[in-house]
C-alpha positions as CSV (number, residue, x, y, z in Angstrom):
1,M,1.6,-60.8,21.4
2,P,-1.0,-58.0,21.1
3,E,-4.1,-58.8,19.0
4,S,-3.6,-55.7,16.8
5,L,-0.4,-57.1,15.3
6,P,-0.7,-59.8,12.6
7,Q,0.5,-63.2,13.6
8,K,3.7,-64.2,11.8
9,P,4.1,-67.7,10.4
10,P,6.2,-70.1,12.5
11,K,9.9,-70.2,11.6
12,S,10.8,-73.4,13.4
13,H,11.5,-75.0,10.0
14,F,14.2,-72.3,9.3
15,F,15.8,-72.0,12.7
16,S,16.9,-75.6,12.8
17,R,20.2,-76.8,14.3
18,S,21.9,-77.3,10.9
19,N,20.7,-73.9,9.6
20,L,21.9,-72.1,12.7
21,A,25.3,-73.8,12.5
22,A,25.6,-72.7,8.8
23,L,24.6,-69.1,9.7
24,R,27.2,-69.1,12.5
25,E,29.9,-70.3,10.2
26,I,29.0,-67.6,7.6
27,A,29.0,-64.9,10.2
28,L,32.4,-66.0,11.5
29,R,33.8,-66.0,8.0
30,R,32.5,-62.5,7.2
31,A,33.8,-61.2,10.5
32,A,37.2,-62.8,9.9
33,D,37.4,-61.3,6.4
34,R,36.4,-57.8,7.7
35,L,39.0,-57.9,10.5
36,T,41.6,-59.1,8.0
37,R,40.9,-56.2,5.6
38,A,40.8,-53.7,8.6
39,S,44.2,-54.9,9.8
40,A,45.6,-54.8,6.3
41,A,44.5,-51.2,5.9
42,T,46.4,-50.1,9.1
43,V,49.6,-52.1,8.4
44,P,51.6,-50.8,5.4
45,H,52.3,-53.3,2.7
46,A,55.8,-54.4,2.0
47,A,57.6,-52.6,-0.8
48,G,57.3,-54.3,-4.1
49,G,53.8,-55.7,-3.6
50,E,52.0,-57.0,-6.7
51,D,48.6,-55.7,-7.8
52,V,45.9,-58.1,-9.0
53,L,43.3,-57.5,-11.8
54,V,40.1,-59.5,-11.7
55,L,37.5,-59.8,-14.4
56,V,34.0,-59.3,-12.9
57,T,31.1,-61.1,-14.7
58,A,27.5,-61.8,-14.0
59,D,27.6,-65.6,-13.7
60,A,27.3,-67.6,-10.6
61,A,31.0,-68.2,-10.3
62,A,31.8,-64.5,-10.0
63,P,31.9,-64.4,-6.1
64,R,34.4,-67.3,-6.1
65,V,36.6,-65.5,-8.6
66,I,36.4,-62.1,-6.7
67,R,37.3,-63.7,-3.4
68,A,40.2,-65.6,-4.9
69,A,41.5,-62.3,-6.4
70,A,41.1,-60.5,-3.1
71,G,43.0,-63.2,-1.3
72,M,45.8,-63.1,-3.9
73,A,46.1,-59.3,-3.6
74,E,46.3,-59.6,0.2
75,A,48.9,-62.4,0.0
76,F,51.1,-60.5,-2.5
77,G,50.7,-57.2,-0.6
78,G,49.1,-55.3,-3.4
79,S,45.8,-53.8,-4.3
80,C,42.9,-55.4,-6.2
81,T,41.2,-53.9,-9.2
82,A,37.9,-55.2,-10.4
83,L,37.4,-54.7,-14.2
84,V,33.8,-54.8,-15.6
85,V,33.5,-55.1,-19.3
86,E,30.1,-53.9,-20.5
87,S,28.5,-54.9,-23.8
88,G,26.6,-52.4,-25.9
89,G,23.3,-54.3,-25.7
90,E,20.1,-52.3,-25.1
91,G,17.7,-52.9,-22.3
92,R,18.0,-54.7,-19.1
93,S,18.5,-58.4,-18.6
94,K,18.6,-60.9,-15.7
95,G,22.4,-60.6,-15.7
96,D,22.3,-56.9,-14.6
97,A,21.2,-57.8,-11.1
98,A,23.9,-60.5,-10.8
99,L,26.5,-58.1,-12.2
100,A,25.4,-55.5,-9.6
101,R,25.8,-58.0,-6.8
102,S,29.2,-59.0,-8.1
103,I,30.3,-55.3,-8.2
104,T,29.0,-54.8,-4.6
105,L,30.9,-57.8,-3.4
106,A,34.1,-56.5,-5.1
107,E,33.6,-53.2,-3.4
108,E,33.1,-54.9,0.0
109,M,36.3,-56.9,-0.6
110,G,38.2,-53.6,-1.0
111,A,38.6,-53.7,-4.8
112,H,38.7,-50.6,-7.0
113,I,36.0,-50.7,-9.7
114,V,36.9,-49.9,-13.3
115,T,34.3,-50.1,-16.1
116,L,35.1,-50.6,-19.8
117,T,33.0,-51.4,-22.8
118,G,33.4,-54.1,-25.4
119,D,31.8,-57.3,-26.7
120,D,34.8,-59.5,-26.0
121,P,36.5,-59.1,-22.6
122,V,39.9,-60.3,-23.6
123,Q,41.2,-57.2,-25.4
124,P,40.0,-54.7,-22.8
125,V,41.5,-56.8,-20.0
126,A,44.9,-57.1,-21.8
127,L,45.1,-53.4,-22.7
128,Y,44.1,-52.2,-19.2
129,A,46.6,-54.6,-17.5
130,A,49.4,-53.4,-19.8
131,A,48.5,-49.7,-19.2
132,A,48.3,-50.1,-15.4
133,G,51.4,-52.3,-15.1
134,I,49.5,-55.2,-13.5
135,R,51.1,-58.6,-14.0
136,R,48.6,-60.9,-12.2
137,I,45.2,-61.4,-13.8
138,V,42.3,-63.5,-12.4
139,V,39.5,-64.5,-14.7
140,P,36.7,-67.1,-14.5
141,S,37.1,-70.2,-16.5
142,M,34.7,-69.3,-19.3
143,P,34.6,-69.8,-23.1
144,G,35.3,-66.9,-25.3
145,R,33.4,-65.7,-28.3
146,I,32.8,-68.0,-31.2
147,G,34.8,-67.0,-34.2
148,L,35.3,-68.2,-37.7
149,L,38.3,-70.2,-36.7
150,G,36.8,-71.9,-33.7
151,C,36.1,-71.3,-30.0
152,G,38.8,-70.1,-27.6
153,D,38.9,-70.1,-23.8
154,V,39.2,-66.6,-22.3
155,A,42.2,-67.6,-20.1
156,S,44.1,-69.1,-23.0
157,R,43.3,-66.2,-25.3
158,L,44.3,-63.7,-22.6
159,M,47.6,-65.5,-22.2
160,R,48.3,-64.9,-25.9
161,A,47.1,-61.3,-25.8
162,A,49.1,-60.5,-22.6
163,P,52.1,-62.9,-22.6
164,E,53.9,-60.9,-19.9
165,A,51.1,-61.4,-17.4
166,M,50.3,-64.4,-15.1
167,V,46.7,-65.4,-15.8
168,T,44.8,-67.5,-13.2
169,A,41.6,-69.2,-14.3
170,V,39.1,-69.9,-11.5
171,P,36.8,-72.8,-12.5
172,A,33.1,-72.8,-11.9
173,V,31.9,-74.8,-8.9
174,D,29.0,-76.5,-10.5
175,A,27.6,-77.6,-13.9
176,P,24.5,-75.3,-13.9
177,S,26.7,-72.2,-13.7
178,V,28.7,-73.4,-16.8
179,L,25.5,-74.0,-18.7
180,E,24.2,-70.6,-17.7
181,R,27.3,-69.0,-19.1
182,L,27.0,-70.9,-22.3
183,R,23.4,-69.9,-22.7
184,T,23.9,-66.2,-22.0
185,H,27.3,-65.7,-23.7
186,A,27.6,-63.2,-26.4
187,S,23.9,-62.2,-26.2
188,F,22.6,-65.6,-27.6
189,R,19.4,-65.1,-25.6
190,L,16.2,-66.3,-27.1
191,T,13.8,-63.4,-27.5
192,A,10.4,-63.2,-29.2
193,S,11.4,-60.0,-31.0
194,D,14.4,-61.6,-32.6
195,V,12.5,-64.7,-33.7
196,F,9.8,-62.5,-35.2
197,R,12.3,-60.4,-37.1
198,A,14.1,-63.5,-38.4
199,L,10.8,-65.0,-39.7
200,L,9.8,-61.6,-41.1
201,A,13.1,-61.3,-43.0
202,I,12.8,-64.8,-44.4
203,A,9.2,-64.1,-45.5
204,V,10.0,-60.7,-47.1
205,A,13.1,-62.0,-48.9
206,T,11.1,-65.0,-50.2
207,A,8.3,-62.8,-51.5
208,L,10.7,-60.5,-53.2
209,G,12.6,-63.5,-54.6
210,E,9.3,-64.8,-56.1
211,V,8.8,-61.5,-57.8
212,A,12.3,-61.5,-59.1
213,W,12.1,-65.1,-60.2
214,L,9.1,-64.3,-62.4
215,A,11.0,-61.4,-64.0
216,S,14.3,-63.3,-64.4
217,P,15.0,-66.7,-62.8
218,T,18.6,-65.8,-61.9
219,P,20.0,-67.4,-58.6
220,S,22.4,-64.6,-57.9
221,I,19.5,-62.1,-57.7
222,I,17.7,-64.3,-55.2
223,L,20.8,-64.7,-53.1
224,M,21.4,-60.9,-53.0
225,T,17.8,-60.4,-52.0
226,Y,18.2,-62.7,-49.0
227,L,21.4,-61.0,-48.0
228,L,20.0,-57.4,-48.3
229,V,16.8,-58.1,-46.4
230,A,18.7,-59.9,-43.6
231,L,21.1,-57.0,-43.4
232,L,18.4,-54.4,-43.2
233,L,16.4,-56.1,-40.4
234,A,19.7,-56.9,-38.5
235,T,20.0,-53.2,-37.6
236,R,16.9,-53.6,-35.3
237,A,17.9,-57.0,-33.8
238,D,18.6,-57.4,-30.1
239,G,21.2,-60.2,-30.2
240,F,23.3,-62.5,-32.4
241,L,20.6,-65.2,-32.2
242,Y,18.8,-63.3,-35.0
243,A,21.8,-63.8,-37.3
244,V,21.8,-67.6,-36.7
245,L,18.0,-67.9,-37.2
246,V,17.9,-65.8,-40.4
247,A,21.0,-67.6,-41.9
248,L,19.5,-71.1,-41.3
249,G,16.0,-69.9,-42.4
250,S,17.3,-68.3,-45.6
251,V,19.1,-71.5,-46.6
252,V,16.0,-73.6,-45.9
253,A,13.7,-71.2,-47.8
254,Y,16.0,-70.9,-50.8
255,N,16.2,-74.6,-51.0
256,F,12.5,-75.0,-50.8
257,F,11.4,-72.2,-53.1
258,F,14.2,-71.7,-55.6
259,T,16.2,-74.9,-56.0
260,A,15.1,-77.4,-58.7
261,P,13.0,-79.3,-58.1
262,R,11.1,-76.4,-56.6
263,Y,8.9,-76.6,-53.5
264,T,10.8,-79.6,-52.2
265,F,13.8,-80.0,-49.9
266,H,15.7,-81.9,-52.6
267,A,18.6,-80.4,-54.5
268,Y,20.2,-82.3,-57.4
269,S,22.5,-79.6,-58.7
270,L,26.2,-80.1,-58.1
271,S,26.5,-76.4,-57.2
272,A,23.7,-76.5,-54.6
273,P,26.0,-77.2,-51.6
274,I,28.3,-74.3,-52.6
275,I,25.3,-71.9,-53.0
276,F,23.9,-73.0,-49.6
277,A,27.3,-72.5,-47.9
278,F,27.7,-69.1,-49.5
279,L,24.2,-68.1,-48.4
280,L,24.7,-69.4,-44.9
281,I,28.1,-67.8,-44.4
282,G,27.2,-64.5,-46.1
283,T,23.9,-64.0,-44.3
284,L,25.4,-65.0,-40.9
285,G,28.4,-62.7,-41.4
286,A,26.5,-59.7,-42.7
287,S,23.8,-59.9,-40.0
288,S,26.4,-60.4,-37.3
289,L,28.4,-57.4,-38.6
290,A,25.3,-55.2,-38.7
291,I,24.4,-56.2,-35.1
292,R,27.9,-55.6,-33.9
293,L,27.9,-52.1,-35.5
294,K,24.6,-51.3,-33.9
295,R,25.9,-52.4,-30.5
296,Q,29.1,-50.4,-31.0
297,A,27.0,-47.3,-31.9
298,T,24.9,-47.8,-28.8
299,T,28.1,-48.1,-26.7
300,A,29.5,-45.0,-28.3
301,A,26.3,-43.1,-27.6
302,R,26.2,-44.3,-24.0
303,R,29.9,-43.4,-23.6
304,A,29.2,-39.9,-25.1
305,Y,26.3,-39.4,-22.7
306,R,28.3,-40.6,-19.8
307,T,31.2,-38.2,-20.7
308,E,28.8,-35.3,-21.2
309,V,27.2,-35.9,-17.8
310,L,30.5,-36.2,-16.0
311,L,31.9,-33.1,-17.7
312,E,28.8,-31.1,-16.8
313,S,29.0,-32.4,-13.3
314,S,32.7,-31.5,-13.1
315,R,32.0,-28.0,-14.3
316,E,29.3,-27.6,-11.7
317,F,31.4,-29.1,-8.9
318,Q,34.2,-26.7,-9.7
319,A,31.8,-23.8,-9.2
320,V,30.5,-24.8,-5.8
321,V,31.9,-23.1,-2.7
322,S,30.4,-25.3,0.1
323,L,29.7,-28.9,0.9
324,G,26.0,-28.3,1.0
325,A,26.0,-26.9,-2.6
326,C,28.2,-29.8,-3.7
327,L,25.7,-32.4,-2.4
328,E,22.8,-30.4,-3.9
329,T,24.6,-30.5,-7.3
330,A,25.1,-34.2,-7.1
331,A,21.5,-34.8,-6.1
332,A,20.3,-32.7,-9.1
333,Q,22.4,-34.8,-11.5
334,V,21.3,-38.1,-10.0
335,V,17.6,-37.1,-10.3
336,K,18.3,-36.2,-14.0
337,I,20.0,-39.5,-14.7
338,L,17.9,-42.0,-12.8
339,D,14.5,-40.1,-12.8
340,R,13.8,-40.9,-9.2
341,P,13.8,-39.0,-5.9
342,V,17.1,-38.6,-4.0
343,V,17.6,-38.1,-0.2
344,M,20.8,-36.3,0.7
345,Y,22.4,-36.4,4.1
346,Q,25.4,-34.2,5.0
347,V,27.8,-35.6,7.6
348,D,27.9,-33.6,10.8
349,G,31.6,-33.1,11.6
350,A,30.9,-32.7,15.3
351,A,30.0,-36.4,15.8
352,H,31.2,-39.6,14.2
353,G,28.6,-41.0,12.0
354,G,26.3,-38.1,12.8
355,L,24.1,-36.6,10.1
356,L,22.4,-33.3,9.5
357,P,18.6,-33.3,8.7
358,P,18.0,-34.9,5.3
359,R,17.0,-33.0,2.2
360,V,14.7,-34.6,-0.4
361,F,15.3,-33.7,-4.0
362,D,12.5,-34.6,-6.5
363,V,11.0,-33.4,-9.7
364,P,7.3,-33.7,-10.8
365,G,6.6,-36.9,-12.6
366,S,9.7,-38.8,-11.5
367,G,9.8,-42.5,-10.6
368,G,10.0,-43.8,-7.1
369,G,6.7,-45.5,-6.7
370,D,4.5,-44.1,-3.9
371,A,7.4,-42.6,-1.9
372,E,6.5,-39.7,0.3
373,K,8.9,-37.1,1.7
374,L,7.9,-38.0,5.3
375,D,8.5,-41.7,4.7
376,L,11.9,-41.0,3.1
377,A,13.0,-39.0,6.2
378,A,11.6,-41.4,8.7
379,P,13.8,-42.4,11.7
380,G,14.3,-45.9,10.3
381,E,15.7,-44.5,7.1
382,M,17.9,-42.1,9.0
383,A,19.3,-44.9,11.0
384,V,20.3,-46.8,7.8
385,A,21.9,-43.6,6.5
386,S,23.8,-43.1,9.8
387,W,25.1,-46.7,9.5
388,V,26.4,-46.0,6.0
389,A,28.1,-42.7,7.1
390,A,29.8,-44.5,10.0
391,N,30.9,-47.6,8.0
392,G,31.5,-46.1,4.5
393,E,29.6,-49.0,2.8
394,A,26.4,-49.2,0.8
395,A,23.3,-50.4,2.6
396,G,19.5,-50.4,2.3
397,A,17.3,-51.7,-0.5
398,T,18.9,-54.2,-3.0
399,T,21.8,-54.9,-0.7
400,D,22.5,-57.5,1.9
401,T,22.7,-55.0,4.8
402,L,19.4,-53.5,6.2
403,R,17.7,-54.3,2.9
404,E,14.2,-53.6,4.3
405,A,14.9,-49.9,3.9
406,R,12.9,-47.9,1.3
407,C,16.1,-46.4,-0.3
408,L,19.5,-47.6,-1.5
409,Y,22.0,-45.6,0.5
410,L,25.5,-45.0,-1.0
411,P,28.3,-43.1,0.7
412,I,29.8,-40.0,-0.8
413,R,33.4,-40.3,0.3
414,S,37.0,-39.9,-0.5
415,K,39.7,-42.4,0.3
416,D,39.5,-42.0,4.0
417,R,36.5,-39.7,4.8
418,V,32.8,-39.8,4.3
419,F,31.2,-36.4,3.5
420,G,27.6,-37.4,2.9
421,V,25.1,-40.2,2.1
422,A,22.9,-40.4,-1.0
423,G,19.6,-42.3,-0.7
424,L,18.1,-43.5,-3.9
425,V,14.4,-44.3,-3.8
426,M,13.8,-47.8,-5.4
427,E,10.7,-48.8,-7.2
428,Q,8.4,-51.2,-5.4
429,G,9.5,-54.7,-6.4
430,D,12.6,-53.4,-8.3
431,D,15.8,-55.3,-7.5
432,D,18.2,-52.7,-9.0
433,F,18.7,-50.3,-11.9
434,G,20.8,-51.2,-14.9
435,S,24.5,-51.7,-14.8
436,F,25.1,-48.6,-17.0
437,E,23.1,-46.4,-14.7
438,R,24.8,-47.9,-11.7
439,N,28.3,-47.3,-13.0
440,L,27.4,-43.8,-14.0
441,L,26.0,-43.2,-10.5
442,V,29.2,-44.5,-8.9
443,A,31.3,-42.3,-11.1
444,L,29.2,-39.3,-10.3
445,L,29.3,-39.9,-6.5
446,D,33.0,-40.5,-6.7
447,E,33.4,-37.1,-8.5
448,C,31.2,-35.5,-5.8
449,G,33.4,-37.1,-3.1
450,Q,36.6,-35.7,-4.8
451,A,35.0,-32.2,-5.0
452,A,33.9,-32.4,-1.4
453,E,37.5,-33.4,-0.4
454,A,38.9,-30.5,-2.4
455,L,36.5,-28.1,-0.5
456,A,37.5,-29.7,2.8
457,L,41.2,-29.3,1.9
458,A,40.7,-25.7,0.9
459,S,38.9,-25.0,4.2
460,E,41.7,-26.6,6.1
461,R,44.3,-24.6,4.2
462,K,42.3,-21.4,5.0
463,N,42.1,-22.3,8.7
464,L,45.8,-23.0,8.7
465,A,46.5,-19.7,7.0
466,V,44.3,-17.9,9.6
467,K,46.1,-19.7,12.4
468,A,49.4,-18.8,10.9
469,E,48.4,-15.1,10.5
470,K,47.2,-15.0,14.1
471,E,50.4,-16.6,15.2
472,A,52.4,-14.0,13.1
473,L,50.4,-11.2,14.7
474,R,51.0,-12.6,18.1
475,S,54.7,-12.9,17.4
476,N,54.8,-9.4,16.1
477,L,53.0,-8.1,19.1
478,L,55.3,-9.8,21.5
479,R,58.3,-8.6,19.5
480,A,57.0,-5.0,19.4
481,I,56.1,-5.0,23.1
482,S,59.5,-6.4,24.1
483,H,61.4,-4.1,21.8
484,D,59.4,-0.8,21.7
485,L,58.1,-0.7,25.3
486,R,61.6,-1.3,26.7
487,T,62.9,2.1,25.6
488,P,60.4,4.4,27.2
489,L,60.3,2.2,30.4
490,T,64.1,2.3,30.6
491,S,64.0,6.1,30.1
492,I,61.3,6.6,32.8
493,S,63.2,4.3,35.2
494,G,66.5,6.0,34.6
495,D,65.1,9.5,35.0
496,A,63.3,8.6,38.1
497,D,66.4,7.0,39.6
498,M,68.4,10.2,38.8
499,L,65.8,12.4,40.5
500,L,65.7,10.2,43.6
501,A,69.4,9.8,43.9
502,S,70.6,13.3,42.8
503,G,67.6,15.5,43.0
504,D,69.2,17.7,45.6
505,V,72.3,18.5,43.5
506,L,70.4,19.1,40.3
507,D,69.3,22.6,39.3
508,E,65.7,23.6,38.5
509,A,66.2,23.3,34.7
510,Q,67.6,19.8,34.9
511,R,64.8,18.6,37.2
512,K,62.2,20.1,34.9
513,R,63.8,18.4,31.9
514,L,63.8,15.0,33.6
515,T,60.3,15.5,34.8
516,S,59.2,16.5,31.3
517,D,60.8,13.4,29.8
518,I,59.1,11.2,32.3
519,H,55.8,12.8,31.5
520,E,56.3,12.5,27.8
521,D,57.3,8.9,27.9
522,A,54.3,8.1,30.2
523,N,51.9,9.8,27.8
524,W,53.4,7.9,24.9
525,L,52.8,4.6,26.7
526,I,49.2,5.6,27.5
527,N,48.5,6.5,23.9
528,L,50.1,3.3,22.7
529,V,48.0,1.1,25.0
530,E,44.9,3.1,24.0
531,N,45.6,2.5,20.3
532,L,46.2,-1.2,20.9
533,L,42.9,-1.5,22.8
534,S,41.0,0.5,20.2
535,V,42.3,-1.8,17.4
536,T,41.3,-4.9,19.4
537,R,37.8,-3.5,20.2
538,L,37.2,-2.4,16.6
539,D,38.2,-5.8,15.2
540,D,36.0,-7.6,17.7
541,G,33.1,-5.3,17.0
542,D,32.9,-4.1,20.6
543,V,33.0,-0.4,19.8
544,E,29.7,1.3,18.9
545,V,30.0,4.2,16.5
546,S,27.5,6.9,17.5
547,R,27.5,9.3,14.6
548,A,26.1,12.8,15.0
549,P,26.7,16.2,13.3
550,E,30.0,17.6,14.6
551,L,31.8,20.9,13.8
552,V,34.9,19.9,11.9
553,S,36.8,22.9,13.3
554,D,36.1,21.8,16.9
555,V,37.2,18.2,16.1
556,L,40.5,19.4,14.5
557,A,41.2,21.8,17.3
558,D,40.8,19.0,19.8
559,A,43.2,16.8,17.8
560,L,45.8,19.6,17.7
561,R,45.8,19.7,21.5
562,H,46.8,16.0,21.6
563,V,49.6,15.9,19.0
564,S,53.2,15.1,19.8
565,R,55.3,17.9,21.4
566,F,57.7,17.5,18.5
567,V,55.2,19.4,16.3
568,S,57.1,22.5,17.2
569,E,60.0,21.3,15.0
570,H,57.7,21.5,11.9
571,R,55.7,24.1,10.2
572,L,52.0,23.1,10.8
573,T,49.2,25.0,9.0
574,V,45.5,24.4,9.3
575,E,43.1,25.3,6.5
576,I,39.3,24.9,7.0
577,E,37.1,26.0,4.1
578,D,34.1,27.0,6.3
579,E,34.2,27.7,10.1
580,F,30.7,26.1,10.4
581,L,31.5,23.0,8.3
582,L,29.6,20.0,9.7
583,A,30.0,16.3,9.2
584,Q,28.4,13.1,10.4
585,M,30.9,11.4,12.7
586,D,31.8,10.0,16.1
587,G,33.9,13.0,17.2
588,R,35.9,11.1,19.8
589,L,37.1,8.5,17.3
590,I,37.8,11.0,14.5
591,V,40.0,13.0,16.9
592,Q,42.0,9.8,17.3
593,V,42.3,9.4,13.5
594,V,43.6,13.0,13.0
595,V,46.0,12.7,15.9
596,N,47.5,9.5,14.5
597,L,47.8,11.0,11.0
598,L,49.5,14.2,12.4
599,N,51.9,12.2,14.6
600,N,52.7,9.9,11.7
601,A,53.6,12.9,9.6
602,I,55.7,14.4,12.4
603,A,57.6,11.1,12.9
604,Y,58.4,10.4,9.3
605,T,59.4,13.8,8.0
606,P,62.6,15.6,8.9
607,A,62.6,18.7,11.2
608,G,61.6,21.8,9.4
609,S,59.1,20.1,7.0
610,S,55.7,21.5,6.3
611,I,52.6,19.8,7.4
612,R,49.2,20.9,6.2
613,L,45.8,19.9,7.8
614,T,42.9,20.8,5.6
615,A,39.1,20.3,5.5
616,H,36.7,21.2,2.7
617,R,33.3,20.3,1.3
618,E,33.2,18.2,-1.8
619,R,29.9,18.2,-3.7
620,S,28.7,15.2,-5.8
621,A,25.4,13.8,-7.2
622,S,25.4,11.0,-4.5
623,G,25.7,13.5,-1.7
624,D,28.0,16.2,-0.2
625,R,31.1,15.0,1.6
626,V,33.6,16.6,4.0
627,V,37.2,15.7,3.0
628,V,39.9,15.9,5.7
629,A,43.5,15.6,4.6
630,V,47.0,15.6,6.2
631,A,49.8,16.5,3.7
632,D,53.5,16.8,4.1
633,D,56.5,17.6,1.9
634,G,58.7,14.9,3.3
635,P,60.5,12.2,1.3
636,G,57.2,10.3,0.8
637,I,56.5,6.6,0.8
638,P,57.9,4.3,-1.8
639,P,55.3,2.6,-4.1
640,A,56.3,-0.8,-2.9
641,E,55.4,0.1,0.7
642,Q,52.2,2.0,0.0
643,A,50.1,-1.2,0.0
644,R,51.5,-2.3,3.3
645,V,51.5,0.9,5.4
646,F,48.0,0.1,6.7
647,D,48.9,-3.4,7.9
648,L,48.9,-4.1,11.6
649,F,52.4,-3.9,13.2
650,Y,54.0,-2.6,10.0
651,H,55.9,0.7,9.9
652,G,58.6,1.9,7.5
653,G,61.9,3.5,8.2
654,R,61.9,6.9,9.9
655,V,63.5,9.7,7.9
656,G,66.5,11.4,9.4
657,T,67.0,9.1,12.4
658,G,69.1,6.3,10.9
659,C,66.4,3.6,11.6
660,E,66.3,0.6,9.3
661,D,63.2,-0.2,7.3
662,G,60.6,-1.7,9.5
663,E,61.8,0.1,12.6
664,G,60.7,3.3,14.2
665,G,57.0,3.9,15.1
666,D,54.2,6.2,16.1
667,A,55.5,9.5,17.5
668,R,59.1,8.6,16.7
669,R,58.7,5.1,18.0
670,G,55.8,2.6,18.1
671,M,54.4,-0.7,17.0
672,G,52.8,0.2,13.7
673,L,49.3,0.6,15.0
674,G,48.4,4.1,14.0
675,L,47.4,3.8,10.4
676,S,45.8,0.4,10.9
677,L,43.7,2.0,13.7
678,C,42.7,4.9,11.4
679,R,41.5,2.5,8.7
680,S,39.5,0.5,11.2
681,I,37.8,3.6,12.6
682,L,36.9,5.0,9.2
683,K,35.6,1.6,8.0
684,A,33.3,1.6,11.0
685,H,32.1,5.0,9.7
686,G,31.5,3.5,6.2
687,S,34.5,5.3,4.8
688,D,38.1,4.5,4.1
689,I,41.5,6.3,4.2
690,V,43.3,7.1,0.9
691,L,47.0,7.5,0.4
692,R,48.4,9.4,-2.6
693,D,51.7,11.1,-3.5
694,A,52.1,14.9,-3.0
695,Y,53.7,17.1,-5.6
696,P,56.7,17.4,-5.9
697,H,57.4,15.1,-3.0
698,G,55.7,13.9,0.1
699,C,52.4,12.1,0.7
700,V,48.8,12.9,1.5
701,F,46.5,10.9,3.7
702,S,42.8,11.8,3.3
703,F,39.4,10.5,4.3
704,A,35.8,11.6,3.6
705,L,32.7,11.8,5.8
706,P,29.1,12.6,5.0
707,A,28.4,16.3,5.2
708,A,25.6,17.5,7.6
709,E,23.5,20.6,7.6
710,L,22.9,22.7,10.6
711,R,19.2,23.4,10.0
712,E,18.3,19.7,9.6
713,E,20.4,17.7,11.9
714,A,22.1,20.0,14.4
715,P,21.1,19.6,18.1
716,V,18.4,21.9,19.4
717,G,20.8,23.8,21.7
718,V,23.0,24.8,18.8
719,V,20.1,26.1,16.8
720,E,18.9,28.1,19.8
721,E,22.3,29.7,20.3
722,G,22.3,30.8,16.6
723,S,18.8,32.2,17.0
724,A,19.8,34.2,20.1
725,D,22.8,35.6,18.3
726,D,20.5,36.7,15.4
727,E,18.2,38.5,17.8
728,R,21.1,40.3,19.4
């Protein structure tokens, strides 16, 4: 061993044969239990399984009770629910750490944790079992609270409270655990503050009684003085031991100071035993009632705080839109509740148990000892967090797994998936935080897990919707190709066969008509493929829009040279406000937009209809625009279809051809690409296409482009030509 490392004390006294054999047996039992639970999770239970409810306490027999309940649930093919009944006592006690260990064991055994509040566990257990429909209850063999009519065992009282349930009492394994339960039951813990308050109440009541005795020696006034003083100080007591001490002390003090003969412990009056009994029972009852009310108020305040925190967290979780924001919200709530730094790890979906780099959340002045951010994100801490993410169980400080870590790591999970790991920095030498804070933390992390699961499900639904949309587009494309391309290809093939077979017998007009039809169909196929490729490139972002000042008249003239030959069947008019009207555009793409709009008007209006192509300048405070519009006086587009005409592969019925709705196409047949392509091109220009109804019938498609000025943005060559003309 290197000299720089400190020498460790020999451990030969620990690694003896008997200790190693015991450790081996424990390891085999834990491995067998884990394999049993894993196999039970994969094999479905038989129908009609019975659930088991177990009462979790802080005494030494709790592990035995929890294991017995887990075994019963497994044997009956049901689930196990661990019920924790918290009292309203303030502060932390030695039982908090034991209760936390019991809860951790129940979670490891696969139980669902439920936390209720109350001083007596019998009523909450009975009510929850009745509400959940659980007929098998496992409780430790422990005495119940002491009442005026005697002492009742929890199991026997639970049988009376829930007669329809089968109650199993698991006895303690040794006498010390029984004595520990008797000592800590019902908050009868000896504390210096309760002893001091009891002595103070007796002294103050005795002093006031002396004053009242001098004024009027009436026993009833003295008795009321002891009752009132005991009741007032009971509101600040920690436990019921105060009630016992103040009741016995009041009887002794009243006997010594106010019973004849005074200042002795003798009482010769026949009514003295009745007075003593009244004072004892009255003081004990009043003090106990005041303490109980105080504890119930504390419980109500904690319950209200817990509800407020969970409601606030629920509102914030509903507003998050990503898993990272969800974990950040949970971390902020944990820091506010526990006042200590939190390390958040997000699970990397690409690798099982993999984690993204940690994020440390802290506020100035919080607890956590001397924790530093670099220490909290050390490789050793990340290894513990990775183990928690892979196994879905708590580990780190205060647990039995990798407890040398600086933080307590808890999984943020749903039923079958881990979304993240929360690392809570523990104080140096601190075993655990209080049971109330732990239960609140568990509830908060469970809510975070549910919110994360909702986000994951929403993302999966969105991905499925995208996949379904892509599949629908693919199906529509295949359908359109198989349906719409077959007609021109058949026509081309038929006309070519006729020319080859009978070209010699056909006259010149017939050969010209067949050749024209082949040329028209071939051009239609070329335009259709170009539209399809343009839509694909625009959606993928492969087309670069190079905008420059262009003469609108030149662009429209170029578009008119490429429109369908069926334009001759319509009355087409072109109106341009200014011959030198300029606009910022990619001329090649805008030509394609105008051609598609004109062909769409030609295809969907009857022969003889009027089609108007206009362009004018529109002035506004935000900048001048050039508006280009294509209007027709056809039947128009129904309002129900106006929102869909720009969808890919959608086209309405063609007027005057007998086509059903959804058939027809660009230039009298097509796949519904033209208007979708127009919108994509205009969006790449920072504009959009607008559809409105024409008066009295028909429709108008228009779009706007930024206007340009010749003197500012026109090319140099254009300016020079203008200057030369001026000189001439």
